[in-house]
N, C-alpha and C positions, 0 to 999 in steps of 0.2 A: 710705666709707659707700656701700651699694648704692642704686641708684635706687629711687624709689617703685614703679615698674613691676616691677623684679626682686624687690623685697621682697615685693610682693603675690603674685608667682608662687610664691615659696617657701611661702607659706601655702596657696595654693589648688591647687597642682599635684596634691597628694594630700591632699585635705581630711580624709579618714578618718584618715590617719596623723597629721595635725596635731592633730585633736581627741583622738585617743588619747594623744598626747604631753601635751596640756593636762590630760586626765583623770587621767593617771598622777601628776601632781603631788600630793604627800602631802596638802596642805591641801585641794585641790580634791576629791581622792578621799574624804577624811574627811567633807567637807560633803555630798557626793553620797550617801554611804552613810547619813548621819544623816537626810537628807531621805527617802530611799527607805524606811528602817525606821520612820519616825515619821509621815509624812503620812497613812497609812492609819488612824492612831489618832485623828485629829482629827475632831470631829463638829460643830464650830461655828466661826464666824468669830472669836469671842473666844479660843477655844482656839488657833486658828491664829496669831493676832496676838500671843498671849501667849507663844508659843514663838519667841524672837528668831531662833534659827538657821533655823527653817523659814520664818519671815516674811521675813527679810533675804535668804535664798536665792532665794525667789520674786521679790522685788522686783528683785534684781540680774538675774535671768533675763530679766525683761521690761523691762530698761533703765531702771528706776525707782529705782536705788540711792540717788540723791540725794534721794529723797522718802520714805525710810524713816521719818523722824521725823514725817511728816504723817499721823499715825495716824487722826485723825478723818476726813480726806478719803479715805484708802485704805479705811477700813471701809465708807464709803458706796459707794465704787466697787465693792468686792467684793460688796456686797448689791444692786447695781444689776440691774434687770430689763432685759436687753439687747434684749428684744422691744419695749420702750417707748422710742420716740425721745426722750422727755423725761427719761429716767433720767440720772443724773449721768455715768456712764461714756460714754454716747452724746453728752452735751453737751460734754465736754472735747475740746479740739482734738487733743490728742496721742493717737494710736491705741494707744499703749502701755497706757493705762489700760483701754481696752476689751479689749485682749488679755489683760491680767491678770484682769479680771473673767470673761472667757470661759474662762479656764483652770481655774476653780473652780465649784462647784455651790451656793454659799451662797444664791443667790437662786432656785434651782430648786425646783420642787414635788416633794416626796418621794413615792415610791410608797406607797400605803396598802394593807393587806390587803383584798382584795375578791374575792368568789366569781367574778365576771366583770368584766372591763373593758368599757367601752362598745363597743370594737371586737369583743370576744369575743361580746357579746350580739348585736350586729348580724350577726356571721357566722352565728350559730345561726338568727337570723330569716331571713337570706338562704337558708341551707341548707334551712330548713323549706319556703320557697316553692319552691325548686328541687326538693325531694323530691316535693312534690305534682305538679309538672310531670313529673318523671321517672317517678313511679309511674303517673300517669295515662297517659303515653305507652306504658309497658310493658303495662298491662292493656288499653289500647285495641287494641294490636297483637294481644294474645292473643284479645281478644273478636272481632276481625275474622277471625282464623284459625278460631275456633270456628264462627262463622256460615258461613264458606266451606266448612268441612269436614263439619259435622254432617249435611248433606243427602246426603253421599256414603257414609255408613255403611250397609253391607249386612247386617251381623250383629253380635251382641254381642261376639264375639271380636275382630273388627276394631276395635270401639270400645275394648275393654280394652287393645289393643295400641298405641293412640294415646295416648301419655303425657300430652299437653296436654289432650285431651278428658277423659281419665280423671281427671286431677288437678283440673281446673276443676270437674268435676261433684261430686267429693267436697268441694271447698272450698265450693261453693255451698250444700250442705246441712249443712255443719259436721262432716263425718267426717274425722278425721285420717288422712292417707294412710299414715303409718308403722304404724298399727295395723290397717289394712284388709287383707283377704285378697281377691285378685282372684277366686278361685273362689267366695267367699261373695257378693261384689258381683255376680257373674254370676247367682247364684241370685236375688238381690234384683231385678235388672233383668228377669229372665224370670218373676218372680212366684212362684218356687219356695221362697223362704226363709220358714220359719215365723215369723220375727220380724215379718213384715209384718202378720200378723193381730193380734199383740200390740200393735203400735204403733197400728193402726187402732182397737182397743178403747180405747186411752188417749187418742185424739184423732188426732194425727199426729206421727210421729217422723222422724228424718233418713232412715232407709231407705225408709219409705213415701213420703216426699217425693221421694226419688230415683227410685223406681219410677214415680211419677205424672208426673215430668218427661219421661220417655222412653217410647216405645211399642215394646217388643220383644215378639215372639211368644213363646209358651212354649218353642219350640225354638231361640230365640235369633235368629231371622231378623228383618229389618226388614219391616214391612207395606208395602203398595203406596205409601202416602203418605209413607213415610220415618219415622224414629224421632222426628222433631220437625219441625213445620212452622215457617214463618218467624216467626209471632207467638209461638209457644211458645219458640222459640229466643231471640227478643228479650226475652221475660219472664225466661228463664233468665239472660241477660246482666245484666238489671236486678238480679236476686237476687244474682248473683255479685259485681257491683260493690258492693252493700251489704255483703257479707261482707268485701270488701277495704277497707271504710271509705272508699269512693270514690263513694258514691251521690250526692254533691254535686259531682262533678267535671264538667268540660265534656264529657268522653267519655260519661258516664252520661246527660247531658242530650241529647246527640245521638241516643242510642238511644231516649230517650223520644219525641223528635220523629219518628223513623222509625216507632215503634209507633203514634203518633198518626196520622200520614199514611196508614198502611196500614189502620188500624182505622176511621177516620172514614167512609169511603164506605159501609161496611156498616151504619152506625147506622140504627135504625128509629125510635127515640124518645129522649126526654131521659134516661130511666132507663139506657139503654145507654151514654150519655155519662158521666153523673155516678155511675153505679153501679160503674164500672171505676176502681179507685183510681189507676192510672197516668194515665188520661185526665183524671180529676178534678184530679190534681196539675198536669198541664200547663195545663189550662184556667184554674184559679184563679191559678196563678203568673203566667200570661201577662198577667193584668189587675191584678197587684199585690196579690192577696189571698192570705192564708196558708191553704193547704189543711188544715193541722193544726188550725185554729181554726174555719174556716167549715163550715157544715153543708150536705151535698149536697141535703137536702130544701128548704132555704131558697133555694139557688141555682136549683133546679128551678122553684120558684114564681116566681122572677124571670123565668126564661126563657119560661114559658108565660103570663105575665100580659099583660093588655092595656095597652100604654103610654098609651092615651088615657083609661084609667080613673083618675080622681084618687085612688082608694083603693087602687091597686095597691101591692104590697109595696115596690117601689123608691121610690115617692113617699113612703111612710111612714117611710123611713129618716131618722134625725135627722142634722143636719149643723151642730151647734153648735161642735164642736171640730175641730181640724185632722185628727185621726184619723178622726172620723166623716165628714168631707168626703171624705177619701181613700177610705174604704170605699164610700161611695155612688158615687164616680167609678168605682171598680173594677167595681161591679155594673152601672153604666150601660154601660161598655165591654163587659161580658160579654153583656148583652142585645142589643147592637148587632151582635155577632159571629155570632149563630145565628138560625135560623128554625124555630120549632116552633109547632104550633097549640095551641089551648087545652087539648087533651087530652095534649099533650106529644109528639105524633107529628111526624115530619118531613113537611113539606108535600108533597102529591102532585106527582111529576115534578120536584121540586127537591131539591138536596142540603142537608144541615144547614148546610153552609157552601160558599161559592164558593171557587174556587182562590185568589183574592185575599185573602179573609177568612182562609183557612187559613194562607197565608204570613204575613199580618199577625200572626196569633196565635202561630205557631211562632217567628217572629223575636222577638216580644216575650217569649216564654217563655225563649229562650236568653239574651236580654239581662238579664232580671230574675233568671234563675237564676245568671248570672255575678255579678250584684251580691250576691245572697244568699251565694254561695260566698265572695266576697271579704269580705263582712261577717263570716262565720263565721271566716275566717282571721284577720281583724283582732281578733276577740274572743279567739281562742286566743293570738294574739301579745301582745295587751294583758295578758292573764292571766299569760303567761310573764314579761313585763317587770316586771309588778307583783310577782310572786313572787320573782324573782331577788334583789331587794334585801334580802330577809329571810333569805337562805341564809347560814348561818355554818359549816355542816359538810357533808360529803359525804352524811351520813345525811339531811339536810334535803331533798336532791334525791331520794333514794330514797323518802322518806315522802310527798312531795307528788306525788300521782298525775298531776295535770294537767301539772305541770312535767316530771316524769319522762317522760311520754308524748310531750310536745312535743319535748324534746331528743332522745330516742331516734329518733323518727320523722324528725326533721331530718337525722339521720345514717344513715338507711336501716336502722335496727335495729328489730325488732319488739318493742314493749314487752310484749306478751302472752307471748312465748316466751323472753325473756331472763331469766336467773337474776339476781335482784337482788343476791345476794352477789357474783357475778362483776362486775356493774356497779360495785358499791362498791369492789372492789379495783382496777378500772380507774381510777376517779376519784381514787384515792389514789396512782396511779402517776405517774412522771415520763415523759411521752411522748417526751422527747428522749433518754432513756437507752436504749441498745440492749439492756440487760439487764433492763429493767423488765417488770412483769407485762403491761402494755398492749401492749408491743412483742412479748412472747413469744407473743401470740395470733396474730401474723402476719396481721392484718386491719386495714387502714387505718382502718376505721370506729371501732375501739376506740382507736386512737392519736389520732384527731381528737376523740373524746369526752374523753379525758384532757386534751387540750390546750384544750378548751373551758372548763375551770374551773381555778381556782387553789387547790388543796388540797395540804397536805403529806402525808407518808406515814401520818399518823394521821387524815387526813380533816378537818383543821382549815383554815379559810380562811387564806390567806397572800398574799404579793405575787406578781405575775405572773412567770412564767418566760419572759421575753421575749428574743428574739434580739438586741435592742438596748435599753439602758436609755433612759429618756426623755431624759437628758442627751446620750448618744451619738447618739440619733436627731436631736435638735435640732442638734447639732454637724455631723452629716453633711449635713443639709439646708442649714445655713448655708454649709458649704464648697461644696456644689453650686451654690448661688445665687451665690456669689462667682465661681465658675468660669464661670458662664453670663451673669452680669449685668454687661455692660460699660457704659461711660458712654453709648454710642450705642444702648443697648437701647430698643426700642419698647414700647408698651403691650402689643402682641401677644406680644413676647418675655417680658414680665413675667407675662402670663397663662399662657404655656406653662410657665414655671418654677414657678408656683404649682400648676398642674395636675400637673406631674411630682412635686412634693412630696406632693400628696394621694394620688397613685397609689402612691408609695413607702410612705407610712404604711399605706395599705390592704393592700398586698401584704406588708409586714412582719408585720402582725397575723395573716396566714394561716400563717406559718412556725412549725411545731411541732418539726421535726427538722432535722438538718443536710442531709438529702437534699432536704427542701422548699426549703431555702436554695439549694442548688446547682442546683435545677431552675428557680428563679425568676429569669428573665432581667431582669425589671424592676428587682428589687432589686440584682442584681449590677451591671448597667450603670450604674445611678444611683450606687451607692457607688464604683465605679471612677472615674467622672467626678469625684465629690467629692474623692477622694484623688489625683487627677492620674494615674490609671492607664488612662484610656479608650483610649489608643493601644496598650496592652500586650496581647499575646496570652497569656492565662493559661488553661491547660487546667483542667477541673473537678477533676482529681486534684491539680494544683498548688494550686488554690484551697482545696481541703479541707485540704491540708497547711499552707497559710498561716494560715487562720483557727483551726486547732487547735494552732498552735505556741505555746510559752511565750515571749512577746515579751521577757520579762525574763531569759531564758537566752541568753547569747551564742552558745551552740552549737546553738540550735534552728534549724529549717529557715528560718523567716522572717528570722532574723538573718544566715544564711549568704548571703542574696541581696544583702546590702550596699546596700540601698536603703531609706531611712527611710519612703518612701511605703507600702511593703508592711507595715512594722511598724505604722504608724498604721492602716492598713486592718484588720489583724489585731486590734488593740486596740479597734476600733470595735464589734466583735461579741462576744457573750458565750459563745462556745463553749469547752468544756473540751477536754482532749487526746483524749478518747474521742468527741468530737462531741456530747456532751450540752450542754444550755444551763444555765448557772449563773444563780441569781437575783441581782437587783440588790443588791449589798452596801451601797449607799447611801453610798459614800464621798464626800468633798468634792472629789475629783478623779478623772476617768476615766483609764484606762490611757493613752489617746492623749495626754491633756493632761499626764500625768506625764512621758511620754517627751519631749514638746515642751518642757516646763519644764527638764528636765535638759539637753536639747540646747541650748536657749537660754542656759542658764547657762554651758556650755562655750564657746559662741560669744562671749558677753560677755567671758569671761576672755581668749579669743583676741584679741578686738578691743582689749581694754585692753593686752595685751602688745604688740600691733602698734603701737598708738598711742604707747606709751612711747618707741618708736624713730622712728616716722614717722607723723604724724597723717594723712597722705594715705592710707596703707594702711588705717588704721582707718576712715576715711570710705568707702573702696572696699568693705571687707568688710561694713560696715553696710549700704551700698546694695545689695550683692549679696544680702544676706539679706532685705531688706524690699521691694525694687522689684517682684519678680514678683507680690506681693499687692496692689499699688497699683491702685485701680480708677478714681480720678479725680485731676485735676491739683491739687485743693485739698490732697490728702494730702502732695504734695511741698512745697507752700507752708507747710504747718503743721509740717513737720519740718525744722529748721534744718540738720541734718547731711545729709539727702538733698538739700535745696535747694542746698547748697554744691556737691555733686557735679554736679547738673543745670546750675547756672549755669556752673561751670567747663567742663564738657564741651560746652556749647552756646555758650561764649564770651560769656556775658552778664555785664556788670559787676555787682559786688555792689550797686551803687547801684540796680539795677533792682528790688531788693526793697523799695524805698521807694515804688514806684508803688502805685496802688490795686489791691486784690486781684483784681478782675475783669480789670484790664489785664494783670496778671502772668499770670493764667490764659490769656488769649488769646495772650499771647506764647509760652507753653509749647505751646499747642495747635498753633501754626503750625510749631514746630520739632521737636516730639517726639511720636512715636506710642507711647502707653502700652502698647498691646496687644503691640507688638513686644518689650517688655521681659520678656514671659512666655516668650519663646524664649531658651533658655540661650545660644545662639550670639550672638544680637543683643545680649543683655544684656552679654556679655563684650566685644563690640565697643565698646559704649557706655562701659563701665568702663575699657577700655584707652585710649580717647580722653581720659577724665578724667585717668588716671594720667599720660599723656604731657604734657597741658597743665599739670597740677599740677607736674610736674618742671620744665617750662619757666618757670612762674611763680615757683617757689620755689627755683630754682637748686640742683639736686641735686649732691652732691659727686662723683657718678660722671662720669668724663671722657667716657664714651660716651653719657651720658643724652640730650644734645641730638640726636645721630644717631638713637638709639633712638626718641626722641619723634617726630622728623620722619618716620621710617619708619612708625610706627604711624599718624600722621595721614595719611600718603600713601596708606595701604591701607584707610582707614576708609570703606567703602562702605555700601550697604544703608540702614540706619537713618539714617546721617548723610551720605549721599552729596550732600546739597544744600549742605554747607559747603565 
């Protein structure tokens, strides 16, 4: 009979070959095929347990074959919520129950059809805020260029040749550039176009407005003072901002302030101040009053009234409600910021405002303006969130104007110019499919739009097409936490792990295509750590081939790598062979858990076979499989088979197991470094020591076993160098 050590080597020297031999056994092969063909048909725990072949296969795979008849207990285990520390699977000492529960999704929340998940809704809200910032930055840059350039224009041809000035001017008055003729616009600017008279007779039209904005001579030259002075240019920018729907942006507010600061020194009376719409807006907003509601005439009466007169308009304002008190406070601030006489004129030799008062007013204007803008955005966002819950079809998005505008603007699409039929086809597209309509437009904005909603190809609401199912995501996060959370982990370490999980969830929600996935370092690094691949250098092309491989095809790329870690990594994501993302099939077991279950089943058969000849080999193989995942000493103490290996390898008498649990734990802490067992080389050293001591204790029939054992013990350094 071979020694325990040599017997163990026969099994582990080429583990793949050993497992292939076990798998080729007719009975094992037949049971594996039955499991593979039927587990996907199961939809409930009762169906699963009702099929004895499926049920017993899984129980054996997780080392619970002797508990097959404990059906009531196992059903509760399978339905346990592993996120709840008080659930049955978590309360049982044997980790095998938890592993069994973790291998199935009976307790998981199933995905329900929904137009948008919370993450998708939040992504649109974030995009809307970012869009406002991006758009404001772009127009602010253009506005500055306009202000810097317009004073340098010497004639109309130079103006028409400057595409930015020309385009902005047409935008400001509402003339579509694609329908405009530069020769005709030249006639308009020089006052030669007949249409000007027609528009003047009708009131004012876009061409007449354009003509009035600029001052070109009849021959096209600029007059001595230029085609537009600073105040007119500022007014132009204000009109242009409004056309861009950005009149409530911080950039627009800054131009209002510049206009105010330049215009105020020339004011002669209160009518100059309140009769100018822009000045009136700045003044009223600065003191917290709504310029669209308040009357300029009433504000003028406040400014010219005698504050010592008990019958002045300010004193007569009611203040019974909070709104009335706020209004009176606003007018009180207004009166204190200006100096006009009883006739409304600026006091002789004094400005309408001191420099300090002007700064106080403009600072307050910018602050209040920002609050109003933020409030408007909150109203728009609240309306969007309120509407999304009632969306059942893609048509619902198209028909709801506020919702439609919000979403398109968030993605930098112009609701006014987009074809709604085109948008409908985009919403019905699969953004992850390279052949879909959305992808055929070759514009990332449309791909993101398709990925922002969950509609099928007929526009009906369905489940999310996510790069990871809820179950796979939870499993990946659990694996990452196990890899990072050691027994010595500090509170700071735990916080970092939780933060990494939140970042992972957030970044996952942004992935719409396989290219998004490959570019997302946060997701890839996190998943590599979860599946034990953090030290492996994997090119993006290799990664693409891994996640698009058919893990159930032995000839596929991922299986040719000969490493189960890559197979599990591949199965954790929902990519098809063409890189598109499949929807959650809602099965009771993920692909990764299926592979783990079948692998565990083969290992259990292997350990049973080994144990029939030598119990020490079975103990060693069991320890080799479980030890790398042990995170605390109590797990050894709760598993009799692993504890036997540890006691033997450390030279602890079996009677030590009778001591109090905390005493046993301290004993192991002094002699064994759990973390070192995650290192395959150190793990093998530990197992070899066990095998040698096991042979010495049990008297192997191998004549050379004693010499082999002494040799192993003599070379056992590192982990056990203290013995």
